[in-house]
C-alpha positions as CSV (number, residue, x, y, z in Angstrom):
1,M,16.3,16.7,-15.1
2,P,18.4,17.0,-11.9
3,R,16.4,16.6,-8.7
4,F,18.8,18.6,-6.5
5,S,20.1,22.1,-6.7
6,L,23.1,23.2,-4.6
7,H,22.1,26.0,-2.2
8,S,25.4,26.3,-0.3
9,D,28.4,24.4,0.9
10,D,31.2,24.6,3.4
11,N,33.5,22.0,2.0
12,A,37.0,21.2,3.3
13,A,38.5,18.5,1.0
14,P,38.2,15.6,1.2
15,H,35.1,16.3,3.3
16,R,31.9,17.8,2.0
17,F,29.2,19.8,3.8
18,E,26.5,20.7,1.3
19,V,23.0,22.0,1.4
20,Y,20.6,21.2,-1.4
21,E,17.0,22.1,-2.5
22,L,14.7,20.0,-4.6
23,T,14.3,21.3,-8.1
24,L,10.7,20.3,-8.4
25,S,7.9,22.0,-6.4
26,D,4.3,21.5,-5.4
27,E,2.4,18.9,-7.4
28,D,5.4,18.0,-9.6
29,L,7.4,17.2,-6.5
30,V,4.6,15.2,-4.8
31,E,4.1,13.2,-8.0
32,D,7.8,12.5,-8.4
33,L,8.3,11.3,-4.9
34,A,5.1,9.3,-4.8
35,S,6.3,7.4,-7.9
36,E,9.5,6.6,-6.1
37,V,7.6,5.4,-3.0
38,R,5.3,3.3,-5.1
39,A,8.2,1.7,-7.0
40,L,9.8,0.6,-3.7
41,Y,6.6,-1.2,-2.7
42,L,5.2,-2.4,-6.0
43,D,7.2,-3.3,-9.1
44,D,7.0,-0.9,-12.0
45,D,5.2,-3.6,-14.1
46,F,2.8,-4.5,-11.3
47,D,-0.3,-3.4,-13.3
48,A,0.9,-5.2,-16.5
49,V,1.6,-8.5,-14.5
50,L,-1.9,-8.5,-13.1
51,E,-3.5,-7.9,-16.5
52,Q,-1.4,-10.7,-18.1
53,A,-2.3,-13.0,-15.3
54,A,-6.0,-12.3,-15.9
55,T,-5.5,-13.1,-19.6
56,D,-3.7,-16.4,-18.7
57,L,-6.6,-17.4,-16.5
58,D,-9.0,-16.8,-19.4
59,A,-10.7,-14.2,-17.3
60,V,-12.9,-11.6,-18.9
61,S,-10.9,-8.4,-19.0
62,D,-12.4,-6.0,-16.4
63,P,-10.3,-2.9,-16.1
64,D,-12.3,-1.7,-13.1
65,A,-11.6,-4.9,-11.2
66,I,-7.9,-4.8,-12.0
67,Q,-7.7,-1.2,-10.9
68,E,-9.5,-2.0,-7.6
69,L,-7.0,-4.8,-7.0
70,I,-4.1,-2.5,-7.7
71,V,-5.4,0.2,-5.3
72,S,-6.0,-2.5,-2.6
73,A,-2.4,-3.8,-3.0
74,A,-1.0,-0.2,-2.7
75,Q,-3.1,0.6,0.4
76,S,-2.2,-2.7,2.1
77,T,1.6,-2.4,1.6
78,I,2.4,1.4,1.5
79,P,2.3,2.9,5.0
80,E,-0.6,5.3,5.7
81,P,0.8,8.7,6.6
82,A,0.0,10.7,9.8
83,Q,-0.6,7.7,12.0
84,R,1.4,9.2,14.9
85,T,0.1,12.8,15.0
86,T,0.9,13.2,18.7
87,Q,4.4,11.9,18.0
88,P,5.1,12.8,14.4
89,W,8.8,11.9,14.7
90,L,7.8,8.3,15.1
91,D,5.5,8.2,12.0
92,T,6.7,5.7,9.5
93,A,5.8,7.6,6.3
94,R,7.4,10.9,7.7
95,N,10.7,9.2,8.5
96,E,10.7,7.0,5.4
97,L,10.3,10.0,3.1
98,G,13.8,11.1,4.2
99,E,15.2,7.7,3.2
100,V,13.5,7.9,-0.2
101,I,15.0,11.3,-0.9
102,C,18.4,10.0,0.4
103,Y,18.3,7.2,-2.1
104,A,17.8,9.7,-4.9
105,A,20.6,11.9,-3.6
106,L,23.1,9.0,-3.4
107,E,22.3,8.1,-7.0
108,E,22.4,11.6,-8.4
109,L,25.0,13.5,-6.3
110,F,27.4,10.6,-5.8
111,S,26.8,8.6,-8.9
112,A,26.3,5.5,-6.7
113,S,24.0,2.5,-6.9
114,L,22.1,1.1,-4.0
115,P,22.2,-2.7,-4.2
116,A,19.5,-3.5,-1.6
117,K,17.2,-0.6,-0.6
118,R,15.9,-1.1,2.9
119,V,12.4,0.2,2.2
120,R,11.9,-2.2,-0.7
121,H,13.0,-5.2,1.3
122,K,11.3,-4.6,4.7
123,E,10.1,-7.6,6.6
124,V,6.8,-5.9,7.4
125,P,5.7,-3.2,4.9
126,Q,3.8,-1.0,7.3
127,L,6.6,-0.9,9.9
128,P,9.9,1.1,9.8
129,S,12.8,-0.7,8.2
130,R,15.6,-2.0,10.4
131,G,19.4,-1.8,10.0
132,M,21.4,0.9,8.2
133,D,19.2,3.3,6.3
134,A,21.2,3.2,3.1
135,F,24.5,2.1,1.7
136,A,25.7,2.5,-1.9
137,L,28.7,1.6,-4.1
138,A,30.3,3.7,-6.8
139,D,33.2,3.4,-9.2
140,D,35.9,5.8,-8.0
141,P,39.2,5.9,-10.0
142,S,40.9,7.9,-7.3
143,A,40.1,5.3,-4.6
144,A,42.0,2.2,-3.7
145,H,40.8,-0.6,-5.9
146,A,38.6,2.0,-7.8
147,L,35.6,1.3,-5.6
148,R,34.0,3.5,-2.9
149,L,31.4,2.6,-0.3
150,Y,28.9,5.1,0.9
151,L,27.3,4.6,4.3
152,S,24.3,6.7,5.2
153,E,21.9,7.3,8.0
154,T,18.9,9.7,7.6
155,K,17.0,12.0,9.9
156,S,14.1,14.3,9.3
157,S,14.0,17.2,11.8
158,S,11.9,20.4,12.4
159,D,13.9,21.1,15.6
160,T,14.4,24.9,16.0
161,A,17.9,24.2,17.5
162,S,20.9,24.2,15.1
163,P,22.2,21.6,14.9
164,P,19.0,19.7,15.7
165,R,19.5,17.1,18.5
166,V,19.2,14.2,16.0
167,V,22.6,15.2,14.4
168,D,24.9,14.5,17.4
169,E,23.1,14.5,20.8
170,V,20.5,11.7,21.1
171,D,21.4,8.0,21.4
172,D,20.5,7.2,17.8
173,S,21.9,10.4,16.4
174,L,23.5,10.5,12.9
175,H,26.9,11.0,14.5
176,K,26.7,8.0,16.9
177,Q,25.2,5.7,14.4
178,L,27.7,6.4,11.6
179,L,30.7,6.3,14.0
180,A,29.5,2.9,15.2
181,A,29.3,1.7,11.6
182,V,32.9,2.5,10.8
183,R,34.3,1.4,14.1
184,N,32.2,-1.8,14.6
185,R,33.0,-3.3,11.3
186,T,30.7,-6.3,11.7
187,K,27.7,-4.1,11.1
188,V,28.7,-3.2,7.6
189,T,29.8,-6.8,6.9
190,S,26.3,-7.8,7.8
191,E,24.8,-5.2,5.5
192,L,27.0,-6.3,2.5
193,A,26.1,-10.0,3.2
194,R,22.5,-9.1,3.2
195,A,22.8,-7.3,-0.1
196,L,24.2,-10.4,-1.8
197,K,20.7,-12.0,-1.3
198,Y,19.0,-9.3,-3.4
199,T,21.5,-8.7,-6.2
200,A,22.5,-10.5,-9.3
201,G,25.1,-10.3,-12.2
202,A,27.7,-7.6,-12.2
203,E,26.1,-5.8,-9.2
204,R,26.4,-8.9,-7.1
205,D,30.0,-9.3,-8.1
206,R,30.7,-5.7,-7.0
207,V,29.0,-6.3,-3.6
208,A,31.1,-9.4,-3.1
209,R,34.3,-7.5,-4.0
210,A,33.3,-4.7,-1.6
211,M,32.7,-7.2,1.1
212,I,36.2,-8.7,0.7
213,L,37.9,-5.3,0.6
214,W,35.9,-4.2,3.7
215,G,37.1,-7.3,5.5
216,K,40.7,-6.4,4.7
217,A,40.2,-2.7,5.7
218,E,41.0,-1.7,2.1
219,L,37.6,-0.3,0.9
220,A,37.5,3.5,0.4
221,T,34.6,4.7,2.5
222,T,32.5,7.9,2.8
223,V,29.9,8.4,5.5
224,V,26.8,10.3,4.4
225,P,24.8,11.8,7.2
226,F,21.6,12.9,5.5
227,L,19.3,15.5,7.0
228,L,15.8,16.5,5.7
229,R,15.0,20.0,7.0
230,P,12.2,22.6,6.5
231,K,13.8,25.8,5.0
232,D,12.7,27.9,7.9
233,R,14.4,25.6,10.4
234,H,17.7,25.3,8.6
235,G,20.5,26.9,10.6
236,E,24.2,27.6,9.9
237,A,25.4,25.1,12.5
238,D,23.3,22.2,11.3
239,F,26.3,20.1,10.4
240,G,27.2,19.9,14.1
241,A,30.0,17.6,15.2
242,F,30.6,16.2,11.7
243,H,31.9,19.7,10.7
244,D,33.7,20.3,14.0
245,D,35.8,17.1,13.8
246,P,35.4,15.1,10.6
247,S,38.7,13.3,11.5
248,A,36.8,11.2,14.0
249,F,35.8,9.1,11.0
250,D,39.3,8.6,9.6
251,P,40.1,7.1,7.3
252,A,36.6,7.5,6.0
253,H,35.5,10.8,4.4
254,V,32.5,12.8,5.5
255,A,29.9,14.0,3.0
256,F,27.1,15.7,5.0
257,C,24.0,16.1,2.7
258,L,21.3,18.4,4.0
259,V,18.1,18.8,1.9
260,R,15.8,21.8,2.5
261,I,12.1,21.7,1.6
262,D,9.3,24.2,1.5
263,G,6.6,23.8,4.1
264,T,6.7,21.1,6.8
265,I,8.0,17.5,6.6
266,E,4.6,16.2,7.9
267,A,2.6,17.9,5.1
268,L,5.0,16.7,2.4
269,S,5.1,13.1,3.6
270,Q,1.3,13.1,3.9
271,D,0.8,14.4,0.4
272,V,3.4,12.0,-1.1
273,Y,2.2,8.8,0.7
274,Q,-1.5,9.5,0.1
275,R,-0.7,9.9,-3.6
276,A,1.4,6.7,-3.6
277,R,-1.4,4.7,-2.0
278,A,-4.0,6.0,-4.5
């Protein structure tokens, strides 16, 4: 089932400016996103690995003890939500939720794969990730060398202004970060080199090919500013400077992806991360 439903767009080829809503709601949405968060911190087969290890150790099978250990692992690695109630924009779980939804959008809406998800490979699980929020690769027959790189930064904003300041005003705005990424080429080189450490097989070969093409300035590139927004705060001007002058990113394309949610970002992140930790 698709996770995103197109609400509206203001596209001007080759650039895309699109607003989406999540197809799931309420408990189904919380469960779906919590599963994504949990999979980033604990492997899908985490439970089975522990059970097998207990068997290998000739330990008496104790389902309650195994479950207690699983919960302990989840709560020690997955960030606890609402730790910065006086400064919610600095809360790890709140901001990380935007990255998790961005990963899903890159995979579904752009048919791209993410070779090294930042959240999964954080140095300190409880702290925010460092570096570019997301980058992905996709086969693109229309692009040079049939390969396209997607560079993404994410923001979650309940700002009443349209566009919110995080789009193109503050020092770490989406616009300034992504413009720096395409102009300061060493940043993306570093991200691709890092991804080589976490990939294998055909995916690793593709990352290496992308790294070579990027070094030769021959890799087709799309920047993906990603904005998570409550429905009642979404404004027509939310695309900001990206829409006003997409040519600033030439030769890269711009694909602004705005996702609207019911309720508040704080409430959704709290529900999702509490469920993931449980």
